[in-house]
C-alpha positions in Angstrom: 0.0 0.0 0.0 1.5 3.3 -1.1 1.7 6.0 1.5 0.1 9.4 0.9 2.5 12.0 -0.6 4.0 14.4 1.9 2.6 17.9 1.7 5.5 20.3 1.0 5.0 23.6 2.9 6.8 26.3 1.0 7.2 30.0 2.0 4.8 30.9 -0.8 2.1 28.5 0.4 2.5 29.7 4.0 2.1 33.3 2.9 -1.0 32.4 0.8 -2.5 30.6 3.8 -1.9 33.6 6.1 -3.3 36.0 3.5 -6.4 33.8 3.2 -7.0 33.8 6.9 -6.5 37.6 7.2 -9.0 38.1 4.3 -11.4 35.7 6.0 -11.1 37.7 9.3 -11.7 41.0 7.6 -14.6 39.7 5.6 -16.3 38.6 8.8 -15.9 42.0 10.4 -18.8 44.5 10.1 -18.6 46.4 6.9 -18.4 50.1 6.9 -21.9 51.6 7.7 -23.9 52.4 4.6 -24.0 56.1 5.6 -20.2 56.2 5.9 -19.8 54.4 2.5 -22.2 57.0 1.0 -20.3 59.9 2.6 -17.0 58.6 1.1 -18.7 58.2 -2.3 -20.3 61.6 -2.6 -17.2 63.4 -1.2 -15.3 62.1 -4.3 -17.5 64.5 -6.3 -15.8 67.9 -6.4 -19.1 69.6 -6.8 -20.6 68.2 -3.6 -22.0 70.9 -1.3 -22.5 71.0 2.5 -26.2 70.6 1.9 -25.6 67.4 -0.1 -23.4 66.0 2.6 -25.9 66.9 5.3 -28.7 65.0 3.5 -26.6 61.8 3.7 -25.3 62.3 7.3 -28.7 63.3 8.6 -30.0 59.8 7.9 -27.5 58.4 10.5 -28.2 59.8 14.0 -24.9 58.3 15.3 -22.8 60.0 12.6 -24.7 63.3 13.3 -23.8 63.0 17.0 -20.1 62.3 16.1 -19.8 65.3 13.9 -21.4 67.7 16.4 -19.3 66.2 19.3 -16.1 66.8 17.3 -16.9 70.3 16.2 -17.7 71.2 19.8 -14.7 69.5 21.3 -11.4 70.9 22.6 -9.9 69.6 19.4 -11.3 72.6 17.6 -11.5 74.9 20.6 -14.5 77.1 19.4 -15.9 79.7 21.6 -19.6 79.1 20.6 -21.4 75.8 20.5 -22.5 74.6 17.0 -25.8 72.8 16.7 -26.5 73.1 13.0 -25.1 70.2 10.9 -24.8 72.3 7.8 -22.9 75.0 9.7 -20.7 72.2 11.3 -19.9 70.9 7.8 -19.1 74.3 6.5 -16.8 75.1 9.5 -15.1 71.7 9.4 -14.9 71.4 5.7 -16.2 68.5 3.6 -12.8 66.7 3.6 -12.7 66.8 7.4 -16.2 65.4 7.7 -15.3 62.6 5.3 -12.2 61.7 7.3 -14.1 61.9 10.6 -16.7 59.4 9.2 -14.0 57.1 8.0 -11.7 57.2 11.1 -14.6 56.7 13.6 -16.0 53.8 11.6 -12.6 52.1 11.3 -11.8 52.6 15.0 -15.2 51.3 15.9 -14.5 48.1 14.0 -11.1 47.7 15.5 -11.7 48.4 19.1 -11.5 44.8 20.2 -8.9 44.0 22.9 -6.4 41.3 22.1 -3.2 39.9 23.5 0.1 41.0 22.0 -0.6 44.6 21.1 -1.7 46.8 23.9 -4.6 48.6 22.2 -4.6 51.7 24.4 -0.9 52.1 23.6 -1.5 51.3 19.9 -4.1 54.0 19.5 -2.0 56.5 21.5 0.9 55.8 19.0 -1.6 56.3 16.2 -2.9 59.5 17.6 0.6 60.8 18.0 1.4 60.0 14.4 -1.7 61.7 13.2 -1.1 64.8 15.4 2.5 65.1 14.1 1.4 64.7 10.5 -1.1 67.5 11.0 1.6 69.8 12.6 3.9 69.0 9.7 1.1 69.8 7.2 0.8 73.2 8.8 4.6 73.7 8.6 4.4 72.8 4.9 1.7 75.4 4.3 -1.0 72.9 3.5 -4.5 74.4 3.3 -6.3 74.2 6.7 -9.1 72.1 5.3 -6.6 69.6 3.8 -4.7 69.0 7.0 -7.2 66.5 8.4 -6.2 64.3 5.5 -2.7 64.1 7.0 -4.1 63.5 10.5 -6.4 60.6 9.3 -3.5 59.0 7.3 -1.4 59.1 10.4 -4.2 57.8 12.6 -4.9 54.8 10.5 -1.5 53.9 9.0 -0.9 50.9 11.2 -4.4 49.2 11.2 -3.0 46.2 9.4 -1.3 45.2 12.6 -4.7 44.6 14.3 -5.9 41.6 12.2 -2.4 40.1 12.2 -2.4 40.3 16.0 -6.0 39.0 16.3 -5.7 36.0 14.0 -2.1 34.9 14.8 -1.8 35.9 18.5 1.0 33.5 19.4 3.0 34.2 16.3 2.6 37.9 16.6 3.9 37.8 20.1 6.9 36.0 18.6 7.4 38.8 16.1 7.1 41.4 18.8 9.6 39.6 20.9 12.0 39.0 18.0 11.9 42.7 17.0 12.7 43.7 20.6 15.4 41.1 21.1 17.2 41.9 17.8 16.6 45.6 18.1 15.1 45.5 14.7 12.1 47.0 12.9 8.9 45.1 13.6 8.1 44.8 9.9 11.3 42.8 9.5 10.3 40.5 12.3 6.8 40.1 10.8 8.3 39.1 7.4 10.6 36.6 9.1 7.9 35.0 11.2 5.0 35.2 8.6 6.5 36.0 5.2 3.8 38.7 5.4 3.5 42.0 7.1 1.1 44.6 8.5 1.2 46.7 5.3 -0.1 43.7 3.3 -2.8 43.1 5.9 -3.6 46.9 5.7 -3.9 46.6 1.9 -6.5 43.8 2.4 -8.5 46.2 4.6 -8.2 48.9 2.0 -9.5 46.6 -0.7 -12.3 45.2 1.4 -13.6 48.6 2.4 -12.8 50.2 -1.0 -10.7 52.9 0.6 -8.6 55.2 -1.7 -6.6 58.3 -1.8 -3.8 59.3 0.6 -5.1 57.4 3.5 -5.1 54.1 1.6 -1.6 54.8 0.2 -0.3 55.6 3.7 -1.6 52.3 5.0 0.0 50.3 2.2 3.2 52.1 1.5 4.5 53.6 4.7 7.3 51.0 4.9 7.7 50.4 1.1 8.1 54.0 -0.1 11.2 53.7 -2.2 9.4 53.0 -5.4 6.2 54.9 -4.6 5.0 56.8 -7.7 1.5 57.9 -6.5 0.3 61.5 -6.1 0.4 61.6 -2.3 4.1 61.9 -1.5 3.6 64.7 0.9 1.1 62.8 3.0 3.0 59.5 2.8 6.4 61.1 3.8 4.8 62.9 6.6 3.4 59.6 8.0 6.7 57.9 7.6 8.6 60.6 9.6 5.9 61.0 12.2 5.6 57.2 12.7 9.3 56.9 13.3 9.4 59.8 15.8 6.4 58.4 17.8 8.1 54.9 17.8 11.6 56.1 18.8 10.2 58.3 21.6 7.9 55.6 22.9 4.8 57.7 22.6 2.2 55.0 22.9 3.2 51.5 21.7 3.1 50.2 18.2 5.3 47.2 18.9 8.1 48.9 17.0 10.7 50.1 19.5 13.5 50.0 17.0 12.1 51.2 13.7 14.2 51.2 10.6 16.0 54.3 9.7 14.4 56.3 6.9 16.1 57.7 3.8 17.5 61.2 4.3 15.9 62.0 1.0 12.5 61.9 2.6 13.3 65.0 4.7 14.8 66.7 1.6 11.7 66.0 -0.4 9.5 67.4 2.4 11.7 70.4 2.7 11.7 70.3 6.5 14.5 70.0 9.0 14.9 66.7 10.9 14.6 68.7 14.1 11.1 69.8 13.3 9.3 67.3 15.6 11.7 68.1 18.5 10.8 71.7 18.1 7.1 70.9 18.5 7.5 68.6 21.5 5.9 71.0 23.9 2.6 71.0 22.1 2.4 67.4 20.8 1.2 65.9 24.1 -1.5 68.6 24.4 -2.7 67.9 20.9 -2.8 64.2 21.5 -5.0 64.8 24.5 -7.3 66.9 22.4 -7.3 64.3 19.6 -8.5 61.6 22.0 -12.0 62.7 21.1 -11.6 60.6 18.0 -11.4 57.4 20.1 -14.5 58.4 22.1 -16.8 59.4 19.3 
């Protein structure tokens, strides 16, 4: 009687299996609310008006509450309370409302507590990256209503770590330990343990939820930027530099205590001194505390 052939486990088959399990995990998560998907859709129309956006948001009382809570929070520091949705949209800007809808929905779906990554530390790191990106956008002279794009890209750049950590808890603990022990970047440890990394997992989320623009590119390319040819270099490079600063200075915990060095050309392309974040150190913590409203919406 002939024995059954041995199954040869190759690096490619392991990677495919991991990818399949991550895709399965993401597909079983709640999809983006219909109202949020509709907000993202209509905001892609350059002719959309605050009234158009209000008609969509007003169908979702939860989203209405989130927008009004944000506009009246310390994050914006207004002197007078805003109760009109149309006025809130005008004051915030259509792009900001779009990013608020997206970030609150994503955070809501990924609020689960798991072993490995400390989620409170993870989101603090993410908030810090977003805050630094927004400060950098101001330094670069980006229009006020476009700066939230930088914040959202920074806030969501690492979300691929969450399904990896949730599906492969034991292995992810190994990757975290390896990165710490070898004083190496976490993404290198992920690739060694899995043959896969959080950028690939993030790309799976981007595809599942049909995300696009600078936020999607930041999620996918913040570690693979050398060959990036997309139109969002400024946002991407801001995320890369802010992410490294937050990791090196242990602001929150992303699992990456020893991030890889970034190419000096990144700073040159941004046209900003490497000391910029050190110069903003005094206000970063204050801004992080204000930005916590995004986690409580």
